[in-house]
N, C-alpha and C positions, 0 to 999 in steps of 0.2 A: 504494500500500500504506500503510495507516494504521499509525502507530507507537503502541504502547500504553505509556503512562507511568503507573506506579503509585507513590505515595509509600510509603516504607519502613513507615510505621505501618499500612498497609492490612492486613498479615498479622495484626496484633493485632486489628483491627476484625473480621476474618473469624472469628478464633478465639474472641473474647470471648463470643459467645452460647453456645458450648459449655462455657464455664467459669463459667457463672452470670450473665453479663451479660444485660441486657434491651434490647439495641439492635436486635433483629430487627424488620424492617418499619418502621423509623423513617427517614423521608426528610425532608430539610430543603430549604427554599427561601428565597430571599432575601426579607426583609421590606421593606416600603415605607420604613421609617424607618432603613434601614441596620442591619444585624444580621440574625440568622436566627431563624426560628421554625418550629415543627413544621408540616408540611404538613397542611392541614385544620383547624389550630387557629386560633382567633381571638385577637386581642389581643396582649399583650406578647411581647417577645422571650425567647429562652432565655438562655444565658450570655454571648453575645458582647458585648452592650452592658455587662453587668456585668463582663466581663473588661476592657473598656476603662476602666471606672470604677476597677477594682482597680489597674490599671497607673498611672492618674493619681494615685489616693490613696496608692499604695504608695511614691511618691517614687522618685527615680532609683536610689539605692544600697541600698535596703532588700531584702536577700537573703531574709528571711522572707516579705515580701510577694510577692516574685518566685516563691518556692516555692509559695505559695498560688495565685498566678496560673497556674502550671504545672499544678497539680492540676485547676483549673477548665478550663483549655485542653484537657487530656487527655480530659475527659468530652465536651466539645463536638466535638473532632476525631474522636473515636471514632465518633460518630453521622454526621458528614459523610462521613468516609472509608468507613464501612461502606456507606452509600447509594451512593457512587461505585463501590466495588468490586462491589457487588451488581449494579448496572446494567451495568458492564463485563463481568462474568461472564455475565450474561443475554445480552448482545449477542454475546459470543464463542462461546457455546454454541447460540445460536439467532439467526442473522443475518437480521434483518428490518429494514425501515425504521423501524418503531416502536421497536424495541430500540436501534437506532442513535441515534435522536433522544433517547431517554431517557439513553443513555450520554453523549451530548454535553451534555445539560442538567445532568446530575450532575457532569460534568467542569467546567462553567462555575461551578457552585455551589461546588465544591471550590476552584477557582482564586480565586473571590471571598473565600471563607473564609480561604485562605492569605494573600491580600493584607491583609485586615483584621487578622488575627492578627499578621502581621509588623509592621504599623504599631503595634499595641498593644504588642507585645513590645519594640519599639525605644524605648518610653517609659521603659524601665528602663535603667540604666547597667550592663547585664549584662557588658560587656567588662571591667569592672573588679572583678567579683565574685571572691572568693577560692575559692568552691566550684566546682571544675572541672566537676562533673556539671551544675550549673545553667548554667554558661557554655556547655557543649556543647549542652544542650537548646535554649537560646535561639539559639545559632548555627544550629541546624537549622531552627528555626521561622522565623527571619528570612531564610533562604536560600530564596526562594519558587519558584525554578526556572521552569517553564513558566507559572506563574500571573502572571509579570511581563509576559507577552504580552498584547496586546489581545484581547478576547473573540473577535473574528473569527479570529485566528490560533490560539487555543486550540481552536476548532471544527475546524480543519484537522487 
């Protein structure tokens, strides 16, 4: 029996298109140069590599830079998690080998995204921020859960 693991932010990704968001039918895949890009798109990455740059440029203790990073993270996470939840929903409502493969693929993409974002978030000295909300958000991003597993284990 497979265990379904969904990140908390998935509910937001599911509801956003109904509240004016434009994330419907957006799927992401890992790009060759580390980072993510829209499926079917050519060339440069989306916000992941810019998120890493923002963390590096922001300095360790800059709360304002951390807040800006969180805003960019939210946009990218919304897209990745929406694609994952959509694939999971499709598989759970129409169990076929193709849908299972897509769910696994999106799960691996979400796990890779979680890993990259945790590394980028840890470039900030977030544990010493005075803003408790920012500290909590960073603590959730850096706790990567199942994404810490090897890809083969995530597929199981």
